N, C-alpha and C positions, 0 to 999 in steps of 0.2 A: 890476468887483469881484464876487467870488463869495461866497456864504455859507460860513461856516466849517463844515466837516463833520468836524473832528477832526484834520486833518493840519496840518503846518507849511506856511507860505506863503512865496512869493518873488515878485519882480517887481511887477506891478501890484496884486497882492493883499496885498503887504507894506505895512501902514498905519503911517504916521508912523515913529518911531524914527530919523529922519534924523540927529539929533545923536549918538545912540549908535552908529549905523552908521558915521558919519564918524570918530568917535573910535576905534572898534575897528579900522577900516582903517588909520588913522594909526599906532596902536600896532603893528600887524603890519608896516607898511612900515618902521618904525624898528627892527624886530627884536625886539620884545617878546614874551614868553610871558605868556599871559593866563589868569587864573582867573575864569571867568564865573559869577557867583553870582546866584541868584534863586530864589524859590519856584516851585512847579509852575505851569504854564500861563501864565507871564509872557511866554514867547516866545523862550526861549533858542535852541532849535533853528532857529526861523525866522530869528533874527538871524544865526546861523552860516551857514545856507544862503544867505541873501541876501548876506552878506559874501563868501562863496565865489563867488557868481555875478558880483559886481561886480569882483572882483580876478583872475578866472580867466585873463585875458590876460597878467598879470604874475607869477602864482604858480601852482605846482602845488598844488591843494587836495585833500587827502585827508580823506574823511569816515569816521570810525572809531567805530562804536557798540559799546560794551562791555557792553550790557545782559545779554547771554547768556554773557559770559565768566566763568569760574570760577577762572582761574589766570593768572599772568603769561604762560605759554606761549600761552594762548588770546588774550591781548592782542596778542602778536607775530603770530599768525596773522591776526587781524583787520586789523592794520596792513599786513601783507603783501598781503592780499586787496584792500585799498584802492588799491594801486598798479596793479591790473589794467587800468584804462582807459588807462594811460600805457605804451606799448609798451617804451620804453627802460628805464624803471624796473622794469616787470614782468619783463623779461629778466634784470635784475640780481637781482631778488627770487627768481625761480625758481632762479637759480644758487646761492642759499644752501641750497636744498633738493634738490640733485642726488642725494643719497644715497637719497631716497625716490622722487623723480620719475623717475630713470633706470630704476626697476623697473616703471614703468607699461607695460602692453601696448597702451594706447590713447594718442592724442595728448592733451596737456593741454587744448587748446581744445575737445575733445569732452566733457570732464567737466562735470557739473552743478556749480553753486556749492557745494552741500553736500558733494559727493564730493571736490572739490578742497580744501575746507577741512579735511576729515578727513585727507586725504593729507598736507597740510602739517603738520597737528597731529602726525601720527605721526613727523614728522621732528625733533621737539623732545623730548628726554628729560631728566629730572632738572633740573639747574641750567643746562642748555645754553641755556635761553631767553635768558639774559643775553648770552651770546656772540653768539647769533643776532640778538638785538635790537640790539646794538652795531654789528654788520656791516650790518644793515638801515639804521640811522641814517646810517652812513658812506655807504652807497649813495645815500640821499636827499640828503646834503650835497653830493654830486658832480653833482647834476642841473644842467642848464643854467639853469633858473629856480629861484629859492628856493622852498621847500616850506612850506606851512602844514598842520599836522595838526589837524583838529577832532576832539578826543577827547570823545565824548558818553558819559554814564553811567559815568564813572570811579568815582564814589563807590560805586556798586552793587558793582563788582568789589572795591574796597578793603574794603567792609563784609563781603563773603564771605570774603576772605582773612583779615581780622582776627578775625571772630567765628565762622566756620564754621557748620555746620548746627545746632549746639547753643548758639550765642550765648555762647561762653566765650572770652575773650581769653587765650590761652596765650603762653608765651615763644616757642614755635616759630612761632605765627601772627604774633605781633608782628614777629619777625625777618623772615619772608617778606614782610610788608607793608612793612616798612622797606626791604627790598632792592628791591622794585618801585618804591616812591616815590623812593628814592634813585637808581635807574636812570633814571627820568624826569628827575629834577633834574640829574643828571650830564650827560645828553645835551642838556638845554636849555642847559647851559653850554658843553659841548664843541663844539656845532655852532651857536653863536650867529651870527646874521646869515644863515645858510644854511637853517636849519630853525627854524620857529616852532611853538608849540603853543598851542591854545586848549582848556582843560580845563573841563568842566562836567558837570552831572548834576542829576537831579530830587530828590535827597536831599542834605542838608547834608554838605559835604566836611569843613570844618574841625571840626565837632563830632565826627565819626567819628574823625578823626585825633587829636583831643584826648583821646579815651578811652584812647589808647595812648601819648600823649605824643609824637606824630610830626608836630606842626604845622610843625616846622622844615623838613620836606621840601618845603614849598610856598613857601619864601622867595625863590625865583627867579621866581615867577609874580606878575604884577601883578593885584591884585583889580580886578574890573570888575563892580560891582553893577548889575543890571538891575531897574528898578522898574516898578510898575504904571503904566498910563496915567493921566495927569491927567484930571480931570473934563471939561475942555475938549476934550481929544483924543478921549475916549470919545464925547462928544456929537457931535463932527464925524464920527466913524465911523458912529454910528447914523443921523445925518441923511443922510449920503451913501448909506448902504445903503438907507434908506427911499426915496430918490429913484430909486436903481437898480432897486428892486423894486416901485415904484409904490404905496407906502404913504403915507397922509396922517397924520402925527403931530399930533394935536390937543391943545390945552390943556396943553402941557408934558408930553406922554407920554414924550418922550425923557428929560426930567429925572427923571421918576418911575422909569424904568429904572435910572438912576444911583443914585437914593435907595434903591431896593430892594437893589441889589448892595452898596452901601456902600464898596466898593473896586473900582476898575476894572481888574481882572485881564483882559487882552485876551481870553483864550479864553472866559471867562464872559460878557463883553460880547457876543462873537460868538454864543455859544450862546443867550443870552437873545434876541438879535435873531432868530435862526433859529426859536426857539419862537414868537415873536410872528408871524413870517411864516407859519409853518405854521397857526397859529390863524386868521389872516386868510384863508388859502386854504380851509380846511375850512368856514369860516362865510361864505365868499363876500362879504367886506367888505374895503375898503381904508382905512376910517376907524378909526384906532387912538387910543383915549382912555386917560387914566390908569387908569380903572376896568378896562379890558381888560388893561393892564400888570399891575395887581395880581392879576387873575384868572389870567393866564399864570404869574406868579411863584408863586402859591399852588398851582395845579393842575399845573403843568409843572415848574418849576425845583425845587420841593420835593416832587415826586411820586416814585413808585417809579423812574421814568425818571431823575429828577434824582439820586436816590440812586445809581443805576448810574454816572452821570457823576462824582459826587463821592466815591464809595466808594474810589477809588484812593488818596485821602488817608489813609484808615484802613489800607489795605494797606501803604502805604509805611512807616507807623509800625511795623507789625508786622515789616517787613523790617529796619528799623534797630535796633529796641529788643529784639525777642525776647520770649519768654514771661514773663520776670520783670518787665521794665520796662514792657512794653506796657500791662498793666492799670493801672499807676500813671499813665501818660500819659493813658489813657482816662478815669480818674477826674478828673484835672486839667481836661481839655477839657470834660467834662460839667459839672463844677462851674462853670466859666466860662460855659458855655452856659445853665445854669439861673439863675445869679445875675447874669449880665451882666459881673461883674468879680470877680476873686479877689484877696483881700488876703493879707498875710503869714501871718496867723493861720490862715486856711483852708488855705493851702498847707502849712504845718507840720503841721496836723492830718491831711491826706491823706498826707503823707510818713511819718508815724508809723504810719498804718494799713497802708501798703504797704511797710513796712520789709523790706529784703532782708538775709538773714544774711551777716555779714561786711562789710557796707557801711553807713556812716553814712547815715541818712535824708536829712540835709541835703546830702550829696554826690550822692545819687541825684536829689534834687529839682533841684539845680543843673544836673546833666547833662541832665535831661529838659527843663527850661525853656530851656536853651541850644539844644537841638535844635528845640523848638517855636517859639522866636523866630527862629532862623536860617532855618527852612523856611517861615516866613510864616504859621503858625497863629495865634500870639499876639504881642501887643506890650504895653508898659506905658503906661498913661495918665498924666495929670498927677499923680494921687494914688499913683503907683507900684503900682497894681493891674494885674493881667493881664486883658486883654480880647481878643476875636477881632479880627484885622485886617479880615476880610471879613464883612459882614453876611450874605451868602449862606451862607458856611461856618458861621457862628454859627447861623443858622436851620436849616440842614440838620442840623448836629450835634445841635441841641436836639430836632428831630423824630425823629432816629435813636436817641438814647440817653437822653433826659430822663425818659421814662416810668418811674416808680417810684424815681427817684433822689432821695435825701435830701441836701440841701446839708450841707457839713461843719459848719456852725454848729449843725445840729440832730442831728448824729450823735453817738452814744455807743457807739462800737465799739472793742473792744480791738484792738491791733495783730495782724496775721496771724502 
């Protein structure tokens, strides 16, 4: 076992998830299309990569990352490039782009990846992406082995299509988004049993599509929620890691790590252990006590370095919500961080303060809370109040934004 340094893991580094792994493989063997849903850092990419590793002798597995895609044409190119390791498929793929590849003065194999990507992209114009994509799926369906396409970061592309750079949902953008999602849906039906898809991303898919009334485009995909580790699994990981790296966890130090995190999101468990390990190396000690755990949590997990690790949560919200809704969401999260729980009265007060012209505050509030719940920031407690899912994220958010914030119950501010 190796310490987590920010990447996805497979093989011996893939910890637990045996039940989820077996179920996902079973779904794919039975021809299912899967919508893998989970908050950030739960381990979606690792699960997809390990699944691909274990079924690669029976399936052609294509890894397609759409994080940098800005259009359906970009998605077709990324899918095309994913066939490159498979000579037969790659030959059929390049055949779809004869019009541009035939003009090359050098051999395809001599081109760098970025050069080849640009060349293929130039071969798709206007609405031609859909015809090219259909022909590509047809080629995939004719493969000797069935194909699994692991589509990562699809919600980022869909969000760009739907809201553009100015975060305005227009009829034209909705139509283009509908066309792309319907294209995925139609091909999932047309090539059932021959081509399967696993669709996932690091921001909520359903909430984004809900904004435009396009949730029905996902109805051929089976939801596959991936949850945080249980405390027992996290403890087993920490103890095994301590043995691997020669640390002596004393007086319940491992349990103190769980207590501080509050929610055992795999990546944060791994990062916490890595910080403890570095602490031990720098101080030349192998004896780890609960007091050391508290010190590492305070000085490392919630430090400037910790902020750098967790600030991606803030950036993702900006990506999804844009300049109008983001300050609203920021106020909600800060309210919860400062007060520990937000009730209906406080939520309504914030909604009125951040009212957006032409939209009912209650509708904006519902949209934002839906995204924050779906993406794992907040959950409702037994009193129907909103609180943070993760103690780490709660403490980080409070350290980042709470200074100078006045809770809604003490505010007397007119709506903006």
